[in-house]
C-alpha positions in Angstrom: -81.4 -133.4 47.2 -82.1 -136.6 45.1 -80.8 -139.9 46.4 -77.4 -140.8 45.2 -77.8 -143.4 42.4 -74.5 -145.0 43.4 -76.0 -146.1 46.7 -77.0 -149.7 47.1 -80.4 -149.9 48.9 -79.6 -153.4 50.1 -76.5 -152.1 52.0 -77.3 -151.9 55.7 -75.0 -148.8 55.8 -76.9 -147.1 52.9 -78.8 -144.5 55.1 -75.5 -143.3 56.5 -73.8 -143.4 53.1 -76.7 -141.5 51.5 -76.8 -138.9 54.3 -73.0 -138.4 54.0 -73.3 -138.0 50.3 -76.0 -135.4 50.6 -74.0 -133.5 53.2 -70.9 -133.5 51.0 -72.9 -132.1 48.1 -74.2 -129.3 50.3 -70.7 -128.6 51.6 -69.4 -128.5 48.0 -72.2 -126.1 46.9 -71.7 -123.7 49.9 -67.9 -123.7 49.6 -67.9 -122.1 46.1 -66.2 -118.7 45.9 -68.7 -115.9 45.8 -68.6 -112.1 45.5 -70.2 -109.8 48.1 -70.0 -106.0 47.5 -67.1 -106.5 45.2 -65.1 -108.6 47.6 -64.4 -112.3 46.8 -65.4 -114.4 49.8 -64.4 -118.0 50.5 -66.7 -120.0 52.9 -65.4 -122.9 54.9 -68.1 -125.4 55.6 -68.2 -128.4 58.0 -71.0 -130.9 58.3 -71.9 -133.5 60.9 -74.0 -136.6 59.9 -75.9 -138.9 62.2 -78.4 -141.7 61.4 -80.5 -143.6 63.9 -83.4 -146.0 63.7 -86.8 -144.4 64.0 -87.9 -143.9 67.6 -84.4 -144.7 69.0 -83.6 -141.0 69.8 -85.5 -137.8 69.9 -84.7 -134.7 67.9 -82.7 -133.1 70.7 -80.4 -136.1 71.0 -80.0 -136.3 67.2 -79.0 -132.7 67.1 -76.5 -133.2 70.0 -74.9 -136.1 68.1 -74.8 -134.1 64.9 -73.0 -131.3 66.8 -70.4 -133.9 68.0 -69.8 -134.9 64.4 -69.4 -131.3 63.3 -66.8 -130.8 66.0 -64.9 -133.8 64.8 -65.1 -132.5 61.2 -63.6 -129.1 62.3 -60.9 -130.7 64.6 -59.5 -132.7 61.7 -60.0 -130.1 59.1 -62.4 -132.3 57.2 -65.6 -131.1 55.6 -67.9 -134.0 56.5 -67.7 -136.3 59.5 -70.1 -139.1 60.6 -71.1 -139.4 64.3 -68.8 -141.8 66.2 -69.8 -142.5 69.8 -66.1 -143.2 70.6 -65.4 -139.5 70.0 -68.3 -138.3 72.0 -66.6 -137.5 75.2 -63.5 -135.9 73.5 -65.7 -133.7 71.3 -67.8 -132.5 74.2 -64.6 -131.7 76.1 -63.4 -129.6 73.1 -66.7 -127.8 73.0 -66.5 -127.0 76.7 -62.9 -125.8 76.1 -64.1 -123.4 73.4 -66.8 -122.1 75.7 -64.1 -121.5 78.4 -62.0 -119.7 75.9 -64.7 -117.1 75.4 -64.4 -116.3 79.0 -60.5 -116.2 78.8 -60.6 -113.7 75.9 -62.6 -111.4 78.2 -59.9 -111.4 80.9 -56.3 -110.1 81.0 -54.7 -112.9 83.0 -55.5 -116.2 81.4 -54.1 -116.0 77.8 -50.5 -114.9 78.1 -47.5 -114.6 75.9 -44.3 -116.7 76.1 -41.6 -114.9 74.1 -38.5 -116.6 72.4 -35.8 -114.3 71.2 -33.9 -115.0 68.0 -30.2 -114.1 67.8 -28.3 -112.5 64.9 -25.5 -115.0 64.0 -23.2 -112.2 62.9 -23.5 -109.6 65.6 -24.9 -111.7 68.4 -27.6 -109.0 68.9 -31.4 -109.6 69.0 -32.9 -110.4 65.6 -36.5 -110.7 66.7 -38.9 -112.3 69.1 -41.5 -115.0 68.4 -44.7 -114.7 70.4 -46.1 -118.0 71.7 -49.4 -118.4 73.6 -50.0 -120.1 77.0 -53.4 -120.5 78.6 -53.4 -120.2 82.4 -56.6 -122.2 82.8 -58.2 -121.8 86.2 -59.1 -125.5 86.3 -56.9 -127.3 83.9 -53.6 -125.6 84.8 -51.2 -124.2 82.2 -52.1 -125.3 78.6 -49.6 -125.3 75.8 -50.7 -124.3 72.2 -51.0 -128.0 71.2 -53.7 -128.4 73.8 -56.1 -125.8 72.3 -54.9 -123.9 69.2 -56.1 -126.5 66.7 -59.6 -126.4 68.2 -59.5 -122.6 68.2 -58.5 -122.4 64.5 -61.4 -124.7 63.6 -63.9 -122.5 65.4 -65.6 -119.2 64.9 -63.3 -117.7 67.6 -60.2 -117.9 65.5 -60.4 -114.3 64.3 -61.0 -112.9 67.8 -58.2 -115.1 69.2 -55.7 -113.9 66.5 -56.5 -110.2 67.2 -56.1 -110.8 70.9 -52.6 -112.3 70.5 -51.5 -109.6 68.0 -52.7 -106.8 70.3 -50.8 -108.3 73.2 -47.7 -108.7 71.1 -47.8 -105.1 69.9 -48.2 -104.0 73.5 -44.9 -105.7 74.3 -43.1 -104.1 71.3 -44.3 -100.7 72.4 -42.9 -101.3 75.9 -39.5 -102.3 74.5 -39.4 -99.2 72.3 -40.0 -97.0 75.4 -36.8 -98.5 76.8 -34.8 -97.9 73.6 -35.1 -101.5 72.2 -36.3 -101.8 68.6 -36.9 -105.5 67.8 -39.7 -107.0 65.6 -42.1 -109.5 67.0 -43.5 -112.5 65.1 -47.0 -113.9 65.4 -48.4 -117.0 63.8 -51.6 -116.4 61.9 -53.9 -119.2 60.6 -55.3 -119.6 57.1 -58.8 -119.1 58.5 -57.9 -115.7 59.9 -56.5 -114.7 56.6 -59.8 -115.4 54.9 -61.1 -112.2 56.6 -60.6 -109.1 54.4 -61.0 -106.9 57.5 -57.9 -108.3 59.2 -55.4 -105.8 57.6 -57.5 -102.8 58.7 -57.8 -104.1 62.2 -54.1 -104.7 62.4 -53.4 -101.2 61.1 -55.7 -99.8 63.8 -53.8 -101.8 66.5 -50.4 -100.5 65.1 -51.6 -96.9 65.4 -53.0 -97.4 68.8 -49.8 -98.8 70.2 -47.7 -96.4 68.1 -45.7 -99.3 66.6 -44.1 -99.1 63.2 -45.7 -101.7 60.8 -42.3 -103.3 60.1 -42.0 -104.3 63.8 -44.8 -106.9 63.2 -44.0 -110.1 61.4 -46.9 -112.3 60.4 -45.7 -115.9 60.3 -47.5 -118.0 57.7 -47.9 -121.7 58.3 -48.2 -124.6 55.9 -52.0 -124.5 56.0 -51.8 -121.0 54.5 -49.3 -122.1 51.9 -51.6 -124.9 50.7 -54.7 -122.6 50.6 -54.6 -121.2 47.1 -57.5 -118.8 47.6 -57.4 -115.3 46.0 -58.8 -113.8 49.2 -55.7 -115.0 51.2 -53.3 -113.6 48.7 -55.2 -110.3 48.7 -55.1 -110.1 52.5 -51.3 -110.8 52.6 -50.7 -108.3 49.8 -52.6 -105.7 51.8 -50.6 -106.4 54.9 -47.4 -106.0 53.0 -48.8 -102.8 51.5 -49.2 -101.2 55.0 -45.6 -102.3 55.9 -46.2 -105.5 57.9 -43.5 -108.1 57.2 -44.3 -111.7 56.3 -42.4 -114.9 57.3 -42.8 -118.4 55.9 -42.6 -120.8 58.9 -41.4 -124.4 58.8 -39.8 -124.0 55.4 -39.0 -127.2 53.6 -41.5 -129.5 55.2 -44.2 -129.0 52.6 -44.2 -129.4 48.8 -46.0 -126.1 48.3 -43.4 -123.8 49.9 -41.5 -122.9 46.8 -44.6 -122.4 44.8 -45.9 -120.1 47.5 -42.8 -117.9 47.3 -43.6 -117.4 43.6 -47.1 -116.3 44.6 -46.5 -114.1 47.6 -43.2 -112.2 48.4 -42.1 -112.6 52.0 -39.3 -111.0 54.0 -38.2 -114.0 56.0 -38.1 -117.8 55.8 -37.7 -120.0 58.8 -35.9 -123.4 58.4 -37.9 -126.1 60.1 -36.3 -127.5 63.3 -36.4 -131.1 61.9 -33.6 -130.2 59.4 -31.6 -128.2 61.9 -31.6 -131.1 64.3 -30.3 -133.6 61.7 -28.0 -131.3 59.8 -24.8 -132.4 61.5 -25.3 -136.1 61.0 -27.4 -136.1 57.8 -26.0 -135.1 54.5 -29.6 -134.7 53.1 -30.7 -132.4 56.0 -27.5 -130.4 55.6 -28.1 -130.0 51.9 -31.6 -128.7 52.5 -30.4 -126.2 55.1 -27.6 -125.0 52.7 -30.0 -124.7 49.8 -32.6 -122.8 51.9 -29.9 -120.3 53.0 -28.7 -119.8 49.4 -32.3 -119.3 48.3 -32.8 -116.7 50.9 -29.6 -114.9 49.9 -30.6 -114.9 46.2 -34.1 -113.6 47.0 -33.0 -111.0 49.5 -34.7 -112.7 52.5 -33.7 -113.2 56.1 -33.2 -116.9 56.9 -33.9 -117.9 60.5 -33.0 -121.4 61.8 -35.4 -122.9 64.3 -34.6 -125.4 67.1 -30.9 -124.7 67.5 -29.7 -126.7 70.5 -25.9 -127.1 70.1 -22.9 -125.0 69.5 -22.0 -127.2 66.6 -25.3 -126.4 64.9 -24.8 -122.7 65.5 -21.3 -122.8 64.1 -22.4 -124.7 60.9 -25.3 -122.3 60.3 -23.0 -119.2 60.8 -20.5 -120.7 58.3 -23.3 -121.2 55.8 -24.4 -117.5 56.1 -27.7 -118.1 58.0 -29.0 -114.7 59.2 -30.3 -115.7 62.6 -31.3 -118.6 64.9 -33.5 -119.4 67.8 -33.7 -122.4 70.1 -32.8 -123.7 73.5 -29.1 -123.1 72.9 -29.9 -119.4 73.2 -33.2 -119.1 75.1 -36.3 -121.1 75.9 -39.7 -119.3 75.6 -39.6 -116.7 78.4 -42.3 -114.9 80.4 -43.0 -111.5 78.9 -41.7 -109.7 82.0 -38.2 -111.2 81.6 -37.7 -110.5 77.9 -36.7 -106.8 78.1 -33.7 -107.6 80.2 -32.6 -110.3 77.7 -33.0 -108.0 74.7 -31.0 -105.2 76.5 -28.2 -107.6 77.3 -28.0 -108.9 73.7 -28.0 -105.4 72.4 -25.3 -104.3 74.7 -23.2 -107.3 73.9 -23.6 -106.7 70.2 -22.5 -103.1 70.4 -19.5 -104.0 72.5 -18.5 -106.6 70.0 -18.6 -104.1 67.2 -16.2 -101.7 68.9 -12.8 -102.7 67.8 -9.6 -101.2 69.3 -7.4 -99.3 66.8 -4.3 -101.0 68.2 -3.3 -103.3 70.9 -2.1 -101.9 74.3 1.6 -101.1 74.1 1.8 -101.1 70.3 3.5 -98.2 68.6 
């Protein structure tokens, strides 16, 4: 590529500026939508840039530093990052973590599900279960999603990781069905995973193998998906809906794109972000957003689930507004998979008992 004419050669930073500009032009060129065998493909590209005085580092060291910069670009979802020695240790740790994840995906006991039931605010029965991931790391102890999911989603293992979690979730649903409990399970899916046109077929194969009805799987869409206005993502979501999988829009209300997304892609469920639920009793503004979201769901024929419910007052207010369901510590914390069936059975039994009303009171004529 030709040197950038906007670069001042007298600037001592000009080699780094010029290298960064060249990297950005390469990224922009590679990221253009292209068509392969009739399928529109979007390419996500990250680049790492490192500049060093001649003779100060050999090629191996320069490549290592460039790899650190690429890792930084991926971790912060940026397309180009310059090498920063201050991030060197952290980036290497992330790379080691990803290498360890490859081993974890090949085992059955490291990546496990923690399951949080949602409760129907009318009947008190189970409305669904959200699948969350925990990593029982043999050296680092139990890792929460915040410790590794962002790194996974920025790596080439995101698709394998997503399929692993969905497969484990469907296995749980099949086990509940064998005990007479029919409850859908929700799984968060990243924007990167939805760039893969093969995902719907792979999910369809897993549904058939576990003998689970497609409607029992709910794919939760995050804000990163909402902001990715790529035709391939909309096509993948449409195909998922076509085979019967349900879609849910997570953290509704926190992003400016949420309403526009609902006009692009129909969903079956919207989840009110916990930040509004937490503040709805004291804040008129938060309460107004919660009320408007519930009304929107009613008009569009969608379920509305409130996240992060922690008090009886919040539950009562949500029920009065007509919210479909809720989840949070008031009801249940995320539970180990082997404890969820008993909870779902108890909720189902309680709901059925509540619906059986006596014809008349004892002693009445």
